[in-house]
Every structure is written in C-alpha cells, then in structure tokens.
C-alpha positions as CSV (number, residue, x, y, z in Angstrom):
1,M,45.6,1.5,155.7
2,I,47.1,2.8,158.9
3,S,50.9,2.8,159.5
4,R,52.4,2.8,163.0
5,N,55.7,2.9,164.8
6,A,57.1,6.1,163.3
7,S,57.9,7.5,166.7
8,A,59.8,4.4,167.7
9,I,61.9,4.6,164.6
10,A,62.9,8.2,165.5
11,A,63.5,7.3,169.1
12,L,65.7,4.4,168.2
13,A,67.7,6.1,165.5
14,I,70.7,6.2,167.7
15,C,70.6,2.4,167.9
16,G,71.7,2.2,164.3
17,L,74.9,3.9,165.2
18,A,75.7,1.3,167.8
19,A,74.6,-1.7,165.7
20,A,77.6,-1.4,163.4
21,A,79.9,-1.7,166.3
22,A,78.1,-4.7,167.7
23,A,79.9,-7.1,165.4
24,Q,83.3,-5.9,166.5
25,S,82.4,-6.3,170.2
26,L,80.8,-9.7,169.8
27,C,83.3,-11.4,167.3
28,E,86.4,-13.2,168.5
29,A,84.8,-14.5,171.7
30,T,86.6,-17.3,173.5
31,G,85.1,-20.8,172.9
32,P,81.9,-21.6,171.0
33,D,79.5,-18.7,171.2
34,I,76.3,-18.5,169.1
35,V,74.4,-15.2,168.4
36,V,71.5,-14.3,166.2
37,S,73.4,-11.7,164.2
38,H,70.6,-10.7,161.9
39,I,66.8,-10.5,161.8
40,E,66.5,-9.9,158.1
41,G,63.0,-10.7,156.9
42,V,59.3,-11.0,157.9
43,L,56.6,-13.4,156.7
44,N,53.1,-12.3,157.6
45,F,50.1,-14.7,157.9
46,S,46.4,-14.0,157.5
47,P,44.4,-13.9,160.8
48,T,42.3,-16.9,161.7
49,Q,39.6,-16.7,164.3
50,S,40.9,-14.3,166.9
51,A,44.7,-14.9,166.2
52,D,47.3,-13.7,163.8
53,G,50.8,-14.9,163.1
54,V,54.3,-13.8,161.8
55,A,57.7,-15.4,161.2
56,F,61.1,-13.9,161.1
57,A,64.1,-14.7,158.8
58,T,67.4,-14.9,160.8
59,R,71.1,-15.4,160.5
60,Q,72.9,-17.1,163.4
61,T,76.6,-16.6,163.8
62,N,79.3,-18.4,165.7
63,V,81.1,-15.4,167.1
64,G,83.5,-17.6,169.0
65,D,86.8,-19.2,168.0
66,V,85.7,-22.8,168.2
67,S,83.4,-24.7,165.8
68,M,79.9,-25.7,166.9
69,V,78.1,-28.8,165.8
70,A,74.8,-28.4,163.8
71,N,73.4,-31.9,163.3
72,L,69.7,-32.3,163.1
73,Q,70.0,-36.1,163.5
74,T,71.2,-35.6,167.1
75,P,70.3,-33.2,169.9
76,Q,73.6,-31.3,169.2
77,H,72.3,-28.4,167.1
78,P,71.0,-24.8,167.7
79,V,67.4,-23.8,168.4
80,Q,65.9,-20.4,167.9
81,A,62.9,-19.1,169.8
82,P,61.1,-16.0,168.3
83,N,59.1,-13.4,170.2
84,L,57.0,-10.3,169.6
85,Y,56.7,-7.2,171.8
86,R,54.7,-4.0,172.0
87,H,55.4,-0.7,173.6
88,T,52.5,1.6,174.4
89,F,51.5,4.6,176.5
90,V,48.4,4.2,178.7
91,G,47.5,7.5,180.5
92,G,51.1,8.6,180.4
93,V,52.3,5.3,181.7
94,S,54.9,3.5,179.4
95,R,54.4,-0.3,179.1
96,F,56.7,-2.8,177.4
97,E,54.9,-6.1,177.0
98,Q,55.3,-9.4,175.2
99,I,52.3,-10.2,173.0
100,G,53.5,-13.2,171.0
101,M,55.8,-16.2,171.0
102,G,56.7,-19.0,168.7
103,W,58.0,-22.5,169.1
104,C,61.7,-23.4,168.8
105,F,63.2,-23.6,165.2
106,H,65.7,-26.4,165.0
107,A,68.6,-25.2,162.9
108,G,71.0,-27.4,160.9
109,I,73.0,-27.8,157.7
110,P,75.2,-24.7,158.2
111,L,76.2,-22.7,155.1
112,N,79.2,-21.1,156.8
113,M,78.9,-17.6,155.3
114,G,80.7,-14.4,156.2
115,G,79.1,-10.9,156.6
116,F,79.2,-10.4,160.3
117,C,82.4,-11.8,161.6
118,A,85.3,-13.1,159.5
119,C,84.3,-16.7,158.7
120,R,87.2,-19.1,159.2
121,G,85.8,-22.2,157.6
122,G,83.3,-24.9,158.5
123,S,81.6,-27.9,157.0
124,G,78.2,-29.5,156.5
125,A,77.9,-30.4,160.1
126,L,80.0,-27.6,161.8
127,I,79.4,-23.9,162.1
128,G,83.0,-22.6,161.8
129,P,84.5,-19.8,163.9
130,G,83.1,-16.5,162.7
131,C,80.7,-18.2,160.3
132,S,77.0,-17.4,159.7
133,D,74.0,-19.6,158.8
134,P,70.9,-18.0,157.3
135,H,67.3,-19.3,157.7
136,S,64.4,-18.0,155.8
137,A,61.1,-16.9,157.4
138,G,59.4,-19.7,155.4
139,A,61.8,-22.3,157.0
140,M,61.2,-20.7,160.4
141,A,57.5,-21.2,159.9
142,G,57.6,-24.8,158.8
143,P,55.8,-27.0,161.3
144,A,58.2,-29.9,160.7
145,N,61.1,-27.7,161.8
146,L,59.5,-26.5,165.0
147,G,59.7,-28.1,168.5
148,P,58.2,-27.0,171.8
149,R,60.0,-24.8,174.2
150,W,58.9,-27.2,176.9
151,G,61.5,-29.7,175.7
152,V,64.5,-27.3,176.0
153,D,66.7,-26.6,179.0
154,A,67.7,-23.0,178.3
155,A,70.5,-23.1,180.9
156,T,72.3,-25.9,179.2
157,G,71.0,-26.0,175.6
158,Q,69.9,-29.6,176.1
159,L,66.8,-30.5,174.2
160,A,64.4,-33.4,173.6
161,H,65.2,-35.4,170.5
162,P,63.3,-36.2,168.4
163,H,61.0,-33.3,169.1
164,A,57.2,-33.0,168.9
165,T,55.6,-30.8,166.2
166,P,52.9,-28.1,166.6
167,A,49.2,-28.5,166.0
168,G,46.2,-26.3,165.6
169,Q,45.7,-22.9,163.9
170,L,48.9,-21.0,162.8
171,P,50.9,-23.9,164.3
172,G,54.1,-23.1,166.1
173,I,54.8,-19.6,164.5
174,V,54.8,-16.4,166.5
175,R,51.2,-16.2,167.3
176,F,49.5,-13.1,168.8
177,R,45.9,-12.0,169.4
178,S,44.4,-9.6,166.8
179,V,43.1,-7.4,169.6
180,D,46.7,-6.8,170.9
181,V,47.7,-5.0,167.7
182,D,44.5,-3.1,167.1
183,A,45.4,0.2,165.5
184,V,42.8,2.2,167.3
185,A,43.2,0.7,170.8
186,Y,47.0,0.9,170.5
187,A,47.5,4.0,168.5
188,G,51.1,5.0,168.4
189,A,52.3,1.6,169.6
190,S,55.8,0.4,168.7
191,Y,56.7,-3.3,168.0
192,F,59.8,-5.4,168.3
193,A,61.0,-8.8,167.1
194,E,63.3,-10.9,169.2
195,V,65.0,-14.2,168.7
196,V,66.7,-16.3,171.4
197,V,69.3,-18.9,170.2
198,L,70.6,-21.8,172.3
199,H,73.2,-24.5,171.7
200,I,74.4,-27.3,174.0
201,D,78.0,-26.6,172.9
202,E,77.9,-23.1,174.4
203,P,79.5,-22.6,177.8
204,T,77.7,-20.7,180.5
205,E,79.9,-17.6,180.3
206,N,78.8,-17.2,176.6
207,R,75.1,-17.4,177.1
208,E,74.4,-13.7,178.1
209,N,74.2,-12.6,174.5
210,N,71.7,-15.3,173.4
211,A,68.9,-12.8,172.5
212,T,68.7,-10.3,169.7
213,W,66.0,-7.7,168.8
214,R,65.0,-5.4,166.0
215,P,62.2,-2.7,165.7
216,L,59.2,-3.5,163.5
217,D,56.9,-1.2,161.6
218,A,53.2,-2.3,161.4
219,T,50.4,-1.6,159.0
220,Q,46.8,-2.6,159.3
221,S,44.2,-3.1,156.6
222,G,40.9,-4.2,158.1
223,D,41.6,-6.9,160.6
224,N,44.9,-7.9,159.0
225,T,48.1,-6.6,160.6
226,S,51.4,-6.8,158.7
227,F,54.8,-6.3,160.2
228,F,57.9,-4.9,158.4
229,L,61.5,-4.5,159.5
230,A,62.4,-1.0,160.8
231,G,65.6,0.2,162.3
232,A,68.8,-1.6,163.1
233,V,69.2,-5.1,164.5
234,R,70.7,-5.3,168.0
235,P,72.6,-8.6,168.2
236,G,73.3,-9.9,171.7
237,E,70.6,-7.8,173.4
238,A,67.2,-8.8,174.8
239,A,64.2,-6.8,173.6
240,I,63.5,-5.6,177.1
241,Q,66.7,-3.5,176.8
242,A,64.9,-1.4,174.1
243,W,62.6,0.0,176.8
244,K,65.2,2.5,178.2
245,S,65.8,3.8,174.7
246,L,62.1,4.6,174.2
247,V,61.4,6.6,177.4
248,P,63.4,8.3,180.1
249,G,63.5,7.0,183.6
250,V,63.7,3.2,183.0
251,S,66.0,1.3,185.5
252,E,67.4,-2.0,184.6
253,A,69.1,-4.9,186.5
254,A,70.2,-8.4,185.8
255,I,69.9,-11.4,188.1
256,D,72.1,-14.5,187.5
257,V,70.9,-17.7,189.0
258,P,73.9,-19.8,190.1
259,A,74.5,-22.8,187.8
260,D,71.4,-21.8,185.8
261,G,70.6,-18.7,183.8
262,R,69.8,-15.0,183.7
263,F,66.8,-12.8,184.4
264,I,66.6,-9.1,183.3
265,L,64.3,-6.8,185.2
266,A,63.3,-3.3,184.3
267,A,61.2,-0.7,186.1
268,R,59.7,2.8,185.5
269,V,58.0,4.9,188.1
270,V,55.9,7.9,187.3
271,R,53.4,10.2,189.1
272,V,49.8,9.8,188.1
273,G,46.6,11.6,189.2
274,G,45.5,12.1,192.8
275,N,48.9,12.2,194.4
276,L,49.6,8.6,193.4
277,W,52.6,6.9,191.8
278,H,52.5,4.2,189.2
279,Y,55.1,1.4,189.3
280,E,55.6,-0.6,186.1
281,Y,57.9,-3.6,186.2
282,A,58.9,-5.9,183.3
283,V,60.7,-9.2,184.2
284,Y,62.3,-11.2,181.4
285,N,63.6,-14.7,181.7
286,L,66.5,-14.9,179.2
287,N,67.6,-18.5,179.9
288,S,66.9,-19.7,183.4
289,S,65.5,-23.2,183.4
290,R,64.5,-22.8,187.0
291,A,62.0,-20.1,186.0
292,A,60.2,-17.8,188.4
293,A,57.1,-18.4,190.5
294,A,56.7,-15.1,192.3
295,F,57.6,-11.4,192.1
296,V,57.8,-9.6,195.5
297,L,58.0,-6.0,196.6
298,P,58.6,-4.7,200.1
299,R,55.4,-3.1,201.6
300,P,55.9,0.1,203.6
301,S,53.6,1.0,206.4
302,G,50.6,3.1,205.5
303,L,50.6,1.9,201.9
304,N,47.3,2.2,200.0
305,I,47.1,0.4,196.7
306,A,44.7,2.0,194.2
307,S,45.1,-0.5,191.5
308,A,47.3,-3.5,190.5
309,G,47.8,-5.5,187.3
310,F,49.6,-8.4,185.6
311,H,50.3,-9.2,181.9
312,D,51.8,-12.4,180.4
313,V,52.0,-14.1,177.0
314,E,50.0,-17.0,175.7
315,Y,51.5,-20.5,175.0
316,H,49.9,-22.3,172.0
317,S,50.0,-25.2,169.6
318,G,50.5,-27.8,172.4
319,D,53.6,-26.3,174.0
320,G,53.5,-27.9,177.4
321,P,53.5,-31.3,179.1
322,E,52.0,-34.2,177.1
323,G,51.2,-31.8,174.2
324,Q,48.9,-29.6,176.2
325,S,49.7,-25.9,176.0
326,I,50.6,-24.3,179.4
327,V,47.5,-22.6,180.7
328,G,48.2,-18.9,181.2
329,A,46.3,-18.3,184.4
330,D,47.1,-14.8,185.7
331,W,49.3,-14.7,188.7
332,T,47.5,-14.1,192.0
333,F,48.0,-10.6,193.6
334,G,48.3,-10.4,197.3
335,G,51.0,-10.5,200.0
336,S,51.1,-9.6,203.6
337,V,51.7,-6.6,205.9
338,A,55.4,-6.8,205.0
339,Q,55.3,-7.5,201.2
340,I,53.4,-7.1,198.0
341,K,53.4,-10.3,195.9
342,W,52.3,-11.7,192.6
343,E,52.6,-15.5,192.3
344,T,51.6,-18.6,190.3
345,E,51.1,-22.1,191.6
346,P,54.2,-23.7,193.1
347,Y,56.0,-26.4,191.3
348,D,55.1,-29.1,193.8
349,I,51.4,-28.5,193.3
350,N,51.5,-27.9,189.5
351,P,54.7,-28.5,187.5
352,A,52.9,-27.1,184.4
353,A,51.9,-23.8,186.2
354,N,52.2,-20.5,184.4
355,A,55.8,-19.9,185.7
356,L,58.0,-17.2,184.0
357,R,59.9,-19.6,181.8
358,W,62.8,-18.9,179.5
359,G,62.3,-16.5,176.6
360,T,59.3,-14.9,178.1
361,L,58.5,-11.5,179.7
362,Y,55.8,-10.8,182.3
363,N,54.6,-7.5,183.7
364,F,53.7,-6.4,187.2
365,R,52.2,-3.0,187.9
366,L,50.5,-1.0,190.7
367,S,49.4,2.5,191.6
368,C,49.8,3.6,195.2
369,N,50.3,6.5,197.6
370,A,54.0,5.8,198.1
371,A,56.9,7.6,196.4
372,P,59.8,5.6,195.0
373,V,62.9,4.8,197.0
374,P,65.9,2.5,196.1
375,G,65.0,-1.0,197.0
376,A,65.2,-4.7,196.3
377,P,62.4,-6.4,194.4
378,S,62.8,-10.2,194.6
379,L,62.1,-13.2,192.4
380,E,61.1,-16.5,194.0
381,L,62.2,-19.4,191.7
382,F,59.9,-22.1,190.4
383,L,62.0,-25.2,190.3
384,P,63.3,-26.4,193.7
385,G,66.9,-25.6,194.5
386,E,69.2,-23.1,196.2
387,P,69.0,-20.2,196.3
388,G,65.2,-20.0,196.2
389,V,65.0,-16.2,196.2
390,L,67.1,-13.6,194.4
391,N,67.0,-9.8,194.7
392,A,67.6,-6.9,192.2
393,A,68.3,-3.3,192.8
394,L,65.4,-1.3,191.4
395,P,63.0,1.4,192.8
396,V,60.2,0.3,195.0
397,P,57.3,2.0,196.9
398,G,58.7,3.5,200.1
399,G,58.5,7.2,200.9
400,P,55.4,9.3,201.6
401,S,53.9,10.9,198.5
402,C,54.0,14.7,198.6
403,L,51.8,16.5,196.0
404,G,54.1,19.5,196.0
405,D,57.2,17.3,195.4
406,H,56.1,16.5,191.8
407,D,59.3,14.7,190.8
408,G,59.5,12.7,194.0
409,D,63.1,13.6,194.8
410,G,62.4,14.6,198.4
411,N,62.6,18.3,197.8
412,R,60.1,21.0,196.8
413,A,61.8,23.2,194.2
414,M,61.0,25.3,191.2
415,T,61.6,22.3,189.0
416,D,58.6,20.7,190.6
417,I,56.4,23.6,189.5
418,F,57.7,23.4,185.9
419,A,57.2,19.6,185.8
420,F,53.7,19.8,187.2
421,L,52.7,22.6,184.7
422,S,54.2,20.6,181.8
423,D,52.0,17.6,182.8
424,W,49.0,19.8,183.3
425,F,49.2,21.5,179.9
426,A,49.9,18.2,178.2
427,R,46.8,16.7,180.0
428,N,48.8,13.9,181.4
429,D,47.5,12.0,184.4
430,A,50.2,13.5,186.5
431,G,48.7,16.9,186.0
432,D,45.4,15.8,187.7
433,A,46.4,16.8,191.2
434,D,43.0,16.3,192.8
435,G,42.4,13.0,191.2
436,D,39.0,13.8,189.7
437,G,40.0,12.5,186.2
438,T,40.5,15.8,184.5
439,C,43.3,18.5,184.3
440,S,41.5,21.7,185.3
441,V,42.3,24.9,187.2
442,P,41.6,23.4,190.7
443,D,44.5,21.1,190.1
444,I,46.9,24.0,189.9
445,F,45.6,25.5,193.2
446,A,45.8,22.0,194.9
447,F,49.4,21.6,193.7
448,L,50.5,25.1,194.7
449,A,48.9,24.8,198.1
450,S,51.0,21.7,198.8
451,W,54.1,23.2,197.3
452,F,53.9,26.4,199.5
453,A,52.7,24.6,202.6
454,G,55.0,21.6,202.5
455,C,52.6,18.7,202.1
C-alpha cells in the first residue's frame, strides 16, 4: 500500500493556524450568507471500469444574520457541488488541476446546530442565523438527492425543480479516472476536496465565499485509491487558492462579471530547458453563469512556441442538456499574430459546448522563448451579453529570454548564477541550458558564456 500527500500536509501546516480564525472572520455577515464550514468525512467507492468515485461529508452554515429557507419541496433550498483536485510536479513545473466533479446535492431539513458560529435559532424549514446543518457522505452520494449542475444558475442560485437524477456507473458522485490518481505516474501528488454551496436567498455581495477546500491524503492498494482527510478545512476559499501555499511564485487575480459571478485566475512562470519559459495558468469559474469560451494571451513579436497544452474535467452521469453529459472536447489552440488563444465552440453554434462553467477549473499552458512581463490575460465569455471580454493582471510572455538572466528579472547578477547551479545540481529542467534533455557540464559553460557576454 502506497501513501501519498505527506509533502502537502507539511506545506499546508500554516493553513491550520488560519483555519481557526476563519469562523471569526466569516460569522456575523450582513444578510443571508451560506458557507460550507466543514468538510468532515470521506466515503470511498470501488473502481468500476476505468473510473473511481468518492463523496464528502459536509456541514453548511448560515454565517449571516438573516434566516435562510431550506425547503426541498420548492426551489428555495441550498445545493452543494463537490470537486476533486490534484497538484503535481512535471519536470519542475507545478500543476494544479481539477480531476473530478460531482452533481449538486440538494440540501434540506436543517438541524440548526452550533459549532462554527453562534446559532441563534431556526426551524424545520429555516437555517437560522449562525446555525449549521450537517450532511453525511452517504447522503451526499445518494442518487435521489443529486441533481445536475446544468440546471443551476450559479450567479443567482436559481435551480430547476424538480431536478433530474443521475444515471450510469458511480452515478452523480465525485467521479475521477483511475489513471489520474495512479501512484506511480503521479508520485508525490497532493489532493484536495472542494465543495461549492449556492442558495437563491443569498445576495450577490455574499457569494464570494461560496467555495471551501480541504487537503486529502491518498492511499492506493492495487487499482483502488482511497482518500482521507488531511489538514485543516479552509471555509470560504476556493481550492485554486491552495496553489500559492504549495509552491512559490504563484500569482492570483479575481475577475467579477457585472451582474453575474466571479472567476479566479492563477499563474506560475518558470524557466525550463533550452532557454525557454513555461507558463502555467489555472482558471476557475466560481459562480459565473455566463461561463467562459476563450482564454487569450498577448503575443509578442518573435515569439516561438515550443509546446502548448490544455486540461479540463469530465462531466458525467447525464449532466447536460436533455440528460446528455457535456462532451469535454479540448479547447482549440491557435490565435493570430497579435494573440495566443484557446477556445471552445461559441454559444450560438453549440449551447452545450465545453465552456468553463461554474464550479470547474481548466488549465492552459505553453513553453516559449519569451520571458515573463506584467500583462493582461483575458477571458471571452460564453453566454451573450456585455461585457464580452474581461482582463486580469497576471504575467504573460513578453520580454526576450536571456540565458544568463536565469530568474528573468532583466538583470544578470550573482543570484542568477546561484539559481542556475541550484537547478543544475537538482537536475531540474531549468538547469538544462542547452536544451539537450540532460543536465551536464556543457550546460554550465553555456550558461556562464551568456552570463559574462550578456546574452
């Protein structure tokens, strides 16, 4: 049996110190405000065919000062959408990716417990101010309790009622591919649970804390992977926000779509072999109903792209229009002389295209010969409306890549020598100055020649 995620537990130890303060900062909000305050249990399933599944026990809390309705006989009740993420290193490149997602759990019959905020009373149909409502992992996995994300407007909390129920293997639970958690292929990987909660009673200003994450440990016996809770829960934070706690150099930005919802973007840029830079972007749609159809970067003159990639997550169990799961066709990579672009089919051609919908995270990556500069990646939105494009402040390809300027700050200094040698001795891709696939003595000479001569 192989156990993983020990490094993540150590890296996120500081998160436990902040978790205790989270209740104080979230409680006593103005108006109705629902948060997943706890992820407190895991139910593992046996793999079937090429897929595996998991469900999480949760506790939702009304951290606001106004009661919220929880009536399963009407559309006025909370829904919770669970996700699974993986962090890995590939050739020294850090990647934070979503590998699993589940249907919406429809939550009702509040128990009005304390334990997070001070519960100030409720009833069988109302979640009182400060009161919490637990849901077991078994309940969260029950097909009758699950409805498709397709029927939920994340920006408003409106949902289809009555809802459809899932079909097929491992119906509706957080489903992931067995190959995505292989202990050999992803040695040293870290895993994270996330749950997004939505409610129609909640005003727009209280929707930024709708996601909560918690680290997971993983063990593997044969082809069966089991997850366990590890580390502190982070209520009110999206899982993408864990990335900057795992590795240095992650930039993060939020985009709010007017009269809609929020996207969170994160980026990390590192030098790789052959005087190239790798750009890794993760784009998360927290609760935008308009979704995203394209991710765009400015293209500097003289740019040569060595490689490019895309990663998404699979819909399943009939979560899509007319009970057909949204087909996860990879976004097309291309652009023009002025921009680099990944895009899916536009809404007017295919309303069921693989847009970046709420509660999902997609990755965009490339390696190229341009060093990073401050810039403005943009998202083109999927559903029609204004604005159609929004920008974020994150690093983009821009400046010429100088081998001797190892850290890409625009100056050749002693710190570049130390940084290069550190990568070279560690056999990181960044130590492969000549790009031949190995870290050897000629790489040192190639780097020093550039450092002394000035590129």
